[in-house]
Each structure stands twice: as structure tokens, then as C-alpha cells.
C-alpha positions, 0 to 999 in steps of 0.5 A: 648406979655408977657413972657407966650405967648412965645413958645420955642423949645421942650426939646426933639427936642433940645436934638435931635439937640444937640446929632446930632451935637455932633455925627457929630463933633465926626465923623469929629474929628475922620476922621481928626485924622485918616487922620493925623495919616495916614500922619505920619505913611505913608512911601514913595516908593523909586524906583531906576531907574538907578545906576552907579559905579565909581572906583578910583584907586590911589594906596595909599591903597595898593589894586591897 
């Protein structure tokens, strides 16, 4: 089996495979970056369930 008997992948098929891999990788990176950006720009929703007020009168500020 010499060198001339070997068959390789067609250049067209190889190009299609490389382009497909590049597209899939770019989509994966874009999806990751959008998720990462969303994690940093997301805000938390704060909800006050209950609150109470405590008034202290000690007579030192002149308002008692």
C-alpha cells in the first residue's frame, strides 16, 4: 500500500466540516457571553414584607 493508494477527505467536505465547527463554536461562545452579561446586568427584586418603627426619647437632643 503506497502513498498513491491512500485516499483522503475531499477538500470540499473538509471545508464544510471546518465551517460547521466554526459556526457551532461561535454560537456557543455567543450564548455563553449573553448569559454572562445577563448575570452581571441582572438586578435583584427587593420586597419588604414587614417593617416597624422604634422611637427612643432620651431627652438629650432637645426635641423630647
